[in-house]
C-alpha positions as CSV (number, residue, x, y, z in Angstrom):
1,F,15.1,-17.2,4.8
2,L,12.9,-14.6,3.3
3,Q,11.6,-17.0,0.7
4,N,10.5,-19.4,3.3
5,A,9.1,-17.0,5.8
6,N,5.5,-17.9,5.2
7,N,4.0,-15.8,8.0
8,L,6.1,-12.7,7.5
9,I,4.4,-9.8,5.7
10,H,6.3,-6.7,7.1
11,L,10.1,-6.2,6.9
12,N,11.7,-3.1,8.3
13,L,15.4,-2.6,7.7
14,N,15.5,1.0,8.7
15,G,19.0,2.4,9.5
16,N,20.9,-0.7,8.4
17,N,23.6,0.4,5.9
18,I,22.7,-2.5,3.4
19,Q,23.5,-0.1,0.5
20,S,22.4,-0.9,-3.1
21,E,24.0,-4.3,-3.2
22,G,22.2,-5.5,-0.1
23,F,18.9,-4.0,-1.1
24,N,19.0,-5.7,-4.5
25,I,19.6,-9.0,-2.9
26,V,16.6,-8.5,-0.6
27,L,14.5,-7.4,-3.4
28,R,15.2,-10.3,-5.5
29,A,14.6,-12.7,-2.5
30,L,11.1,-11.4,-2.3
31,R,10.0,-12.8,-5.6
32,I,7.8,-15.6,-4.1
33,S,7.7,-14.2,-0.5
34,P,4.5,-13.2,1.1
35,I,6.1,-9.9,2.3
36,E,3.9,-7.0,1.5
37,D,5.7,-4.1,3.1
38,L,9.3,-3.4,2.7
39,I,10.7,-0.4,4.6
40,C,14.4,0.7,4.0
41,I,14.8,4.2,5.3
42,R,18.4,5.5,5.5
43,C,19.9,2.4,4.2
44,G,22.5,4.0,1.9
45,I,20.6,2.9,-1.3
46,E,21.6,4.6,-4.6
47,S,20.7,2.2,-7.4
48,I,18.1,-0.6,-8.0
49,D,18.8,-3.6,-10.2
50,I,16.1,-6.0,-10.8
51,D,14.9,-8.1,-13.8
52,S,11.5,-9.2,-14.7
53,E,12.0,-12.6,-13.5
54,H,12.6,-11.5,-9.9
55,I,9.8,-9.0,-9.5
56,P,8.2,-9.4,-6.0
57,R,4.7,-10.9,-6.5
58,N,3.1,-9.5,-3.3
59,L,4.9,-6.3,-2.5
60,V,2.3,-3.5,-1.8
61,L,4.4,-0.9,0.1
62,L,7.9,0.2,-0.6
63,N,9.3,2.9,1.6
64,L,12.8,4.2,0.5
65,R,12.9,7.6,2.1
66,E,16.1,9.3,3.0
67,N,18.4,7.3,0.7
68,A,20.4,8.6,-2.4
69,I,18.2,7.2,-5.2
70,N,18.8,9.2,-8.4
71,A,17.6,8.8,-12.1
72,D,19.4,5.5,-12.5
73,G,17.6,4.2,-9.5
74,C,14.3,5.4,-10.9
75,R,15.0,3.1,-14.0
76,G,15.1,0.1,-11.7
77,L,11.9,1.3,-9.7
78,A,10.1,1.6,-13.1
79,K,10.3,-2.1,-13.6
80,L,8.3,-2.6,-10.4
81,L,5.6,-0.4,-11.8
82,Q,5.2,-1.8,-15.3
83,E,1.7,-2.8,-16.0
84,G,2.0,-6.6,-16.1
85,N,4.1,-6.7,-13.0
86,A,2.7,-4.0,-10.9
87,T,1.6,-4.7,-7.4
88,L,2.8,-1.7,-5.5
89,E,0.1,0.6,-4.1
90,R,2.4,2.9,-2.0
91,L,5.8,4.2,-3.0
92,H,7.7,6.5,-0.7
93,L,10.7,8.3,-2.2
94,N,10.9,11.4,-0.1
95,N,14.4,12.9,0.6
96,N,16.4,11.2,-2.1
97,K,18.4,12.7,-5.1
98,I,15.6,12.4,-7.7
99,D,15.6,15.1,-10.4
100,D,13.5,15.9,-13.4
101,D,15.1,13.0,-15.3
102,G,14.1,10.6,-12.7
103,V,10.5,12.1,-12.6
104,E,10.2,11.6,-16.4
105,I,11.2,8.0,-16.1
106,L,8.6,7.3,-13.5
107,V,5.9,9.4,-15.1
108,D,6.3,7.4,-18.4
109,V,5.7,4.0,-16.6
110,L,2.9,5.4,-14.5
111,R,0.8,6.5,-17.5
112,N,-0.3,2.8,-17.8
113,N,-0.1,1.9,-14.2
114,T,-3.4,1.1,-12.3
115,S,-1.9,-0.3,-9.0
116,L,-0.2,2.6,-7.4
117,K,-2.3,4.9,-5.2
118,E,0.3,6.9,-3.3
119,F,3.4,8.3,-4.9
120,H,5.4,10.4,-2.3
121,L,8.3,12.5,-3.7
122,G,8.6,15.4,-1.4
123,R,11.9,17.1,-0.6
124,N,13.8,16.0,-3.6
125,D,15.5,19.2,-4.3
126,G,16.5,18.2,-7.9
127,I,12.8,18.3,-8.9
128,S,12.1,21.6,-10.5
129,S,8.9,23.2,-11.7
130,Q,9.3,21.3,-14.9
131,G,9.3,18.0,-13.1
132,K,6.2,19.0,-11.1
133,V,4.4,19.9,-14.3
134,M,5.1,16.4,-15.6
135,L,3.5,15.0,-12.5
136,L,0.5,17.3,-13.0
137,K,0.0,16.2,-16.6
138,L,0.3,12.6,-15.5
139,V,-2.9,13.1,-13.5
140,N,-4.6,15.9,-15.5
141,D,-3.4,16.5,-19.0
142,I,-5.3,19.5,-20.2
143,S,-4.0,19.6,-23.8
144,S,-7.1,17.9,-25.1
145,I,-10.3,16.2,-23.9
146,K,-8.8,12.9,-25.1
147,A,-5.6,13.6,-23.1
148,T,-7.6,14.3,-20.0
149,L,-9.6,11.1,-20.4
150,Q,-6.3,9.2,-20.8
151,S,-4.6,10.7,-17.8
152,N,-3.9,8.6,-14.7
153,H,-7.1,8.3,-12.6
154,T,-6.0,5.9,-10.0
155,L,-3.3,7.9,-8.1
156,E,-4.7,9.3,-5.0
157,Y,-1.6,11.1,-3.6
158,V,1.3,12.5,-5.7
159,M,4.5,14.5,-4.8
160,D,4.1,16.5,-1.6
161,E,0.5,16.7,-0.9
162,Y,1.1,18.9,2.3
163,N,2.8,21.7,0.3
164,F,-0.3,23.9,0.2
165,Y,1.7,27.0,-1.0
166,D,2.8,25.6,-4.3
167,E,0.5,26.3,-7.3
168,I,1.4,23.2,-9.2
169,Q,1.0,21.0,-6.2
170,T,-2.4,22.6,-5.5
171,H,-3.6,21.5,-9.0
172,I,-2.1,18.0,-8.6
173,N,-4.0,17.7,-5.3
174,M,-7.3,18.7,-7.1
175,A,-6.8,16.0,-9.7
176,T,-5.9,13.3,-7.1
177,K,-8.8,14.3,-4.9
178,T,-11.1,13.6,-8.0
179,N,-9.4,10.2,-8.3
180,R,-10.1,9.5,-4.6
181,E,-13.7,10.5,-4.7
182,E,-14.9,8.9,-7.9
183,R,-15.8,5.2,-7.8
184,T,-14.1,4.2,-11.1
185,P,-11.2,5.6,-13.3
186,G,-13.8,6.2,-16.0
187,A,-15.9,8.3,-13.7
188,A,-12.8,10.3,-12.5
189,G,-11.9,11.0,-16.1
190,R,-15.3,12.3,-17.0
191,E,-15.4,14.4,-13.8
192,K,-12.0,16.0,-14.8
193,V,-13.4,16.9,-18.3
194,I,-16.5,18.5,-16.7
195,G,-14.5,20.3,-13.9
196,F,-11.4,21.4,-15.8
197,Q,-11.8,21.2,-19.5
198,L,-15.3,22.7,-19.5
199,H,-14.6,25.2,-16.8
200,N,-13.0,28.2,-18.5
201,R,-11.2,29.6,-15.5
202,A,-9.8,26.2,-14.3
203,R,-8.7,25.3,-17.9
204,A,-7.0,28.7,-18.3
205,E,-5.0,28.1,-15.1
206,L,-4.1,24.6,-16.0
207,A,-3.2,25.6,-19.5
208,A,-0.9,28.3,-18.4
209,L,1.0,25.9,-16.1
210,Q,1.3,23.2,-18.8
211,G,2.3,25.6,-21.6
212,I,-0.9,25.3,-23.6
213,N,-2.9,28.0,-25.4
214,H,-6.1,27.8,-23.4
215,S,-8.1,29.7,-26.0
216,V,-7.7,26.8,-28.5
217,Y,-8.7,23.2,-28.0
218,S,-6.4,20.6,-29.4
219,T,-7.9,17.6,-31.2
220,I,-10.6,16.0,-29.1
């Protein structure tokens, strides 16, 4: 049905207990489907199993809030974010069971991803300050000018952008705000160098969070 639904672009399965097996069947069925939005909130999903031959070609939004996705599930999600296959622009993973290991898996693949704009991870209690720092370094690695230029400059929202009382989140928001406001990734990278690397106070704050000696520049 999904493969032949030529006029269907939005699929909402909220509250249906399809669990991991059902979700994986749906996801594989979307390989040549025109569906752009898949919403599966509170569907009992824990793991995600998909191979490169069944990556949905048109999927732009994937909302998996309030499930039970953990690090193993993040490995499956990473396949949807690999550079050659990536079409996703918005990924919602709020209120799951993602921890720092899951964050590391997703950060690794997002270093080379240029499609994803929104990456929502709020209220995953397993994500510690260490995991948040990984996300910060993803969008603004202060270890060297080269690292800053090679950070992700296309993500526009990351983690829990409304948590204004978290210092790490505040710096993530500053980096993603630069990404939103600059016209190209290259321009965003240059603006981060000017605004953070060459600004002594900003660099000192970021270096302290990222565990870097701010008084010494790494290899440019």
